[in-house]
N, C-alpha and C positions, 0 to 999 in steps of 0.2 A: 503493499499498498505507500503511495505516495503521499507526502504531507504538501499541501498546498496552503499557501499564504493568502489572505485578503488583502487585496488593495484596491485603490481607485484608478479608472484609466480617465484621464481629463482629454477630452476632444477638443481641439479649437480651430474653426474654419474662419480665417481672416483674410485680408488683404496683404499680398506679398510685399508690398510696400513697407511694412513693419516688422518682418519678420525679424531683423537683428533686434529690434527693441523688445518685441515679445520674447526671443529666445535668451535675452540678457534678464529679462523680468524674472522669467522662468527660472532659469539658475539661481539669481540673487534670492529668491524666495523658498530655494530649499530643495527643488527638485535635484535627482541624482543624475537624469538624462532626460532625453526626449528624441521624437522622430518627426522628420519633416518632409512631407511629400505634397507635391503638386495637387492642386485640388480644382473641379470645375463641376459647375452645376446650376440650378435654378433657385432662387428665392424671391423674397419680395422686393427685393432690387434688380431683381430681371435675371437674366442669364449671364455667367461670369465664365468666362472661357479662359483656357492658358495659352491661348495663342498670342496674345499681347499683354506681355510682363505689366504695364500700367494698370491693366484690368483684370489680372489673375488672382486666383486665391491660393493660399497654402493649407494643408492640415497638419497640425501638431498634435501629436500624441503624448502624453506624458502618465508613467505608473508611478504612482507615488503612495503614500500613506493618507488617511483622510484630512490629519489636519494641515497638510501640504495642498493637496488638493483645494481644499475651502480657502486657503490663504490665497491661491493662484486665481481663482473664481472670483473671488471678492475683490482683487486688485484689479482684474481685467473687466470687471463691470463698473468699477468706480473711474478707472483712467482711460478705458478704450469705448465702450458701448455707445457713448454719446457721438462719437465724431468717426468711428471706423465701422465698415460692414464686418460684423463678427456674430459668431454663433459659438455656444458653449456647450457641452454637455458631459455629466458624469456618469460612470458606469461603475459597479461592483465586478473585479476581476480575481481569478485565482490564479497565483504565479508561484512557479518554482523558483529557487535561489532567491528568496524575499529579501537577502540582506543587500540586494543590488537595488532595492526600490526603497 
């Protein structure tokens, strides 16, 4: 039987233009790592494609403990939601090698 640890998966979809700011905040607020991928789709601000960098989106995923996820989520809500296209959602996940998160 493998022992899994519960962690939070924080998923952020936002504008490519603020990637470096988001990554710096995520690290400063306690995350041990993150994954960034290109993202495209449609939402209330219309279709977002990755073909033109000024109009493209990224998806940042962070696996962390509950307190870190809450801290990051509150910071993003407070400092970015009013001025940038951004969605954020949090899921509970089971991980191996929990010391990495």
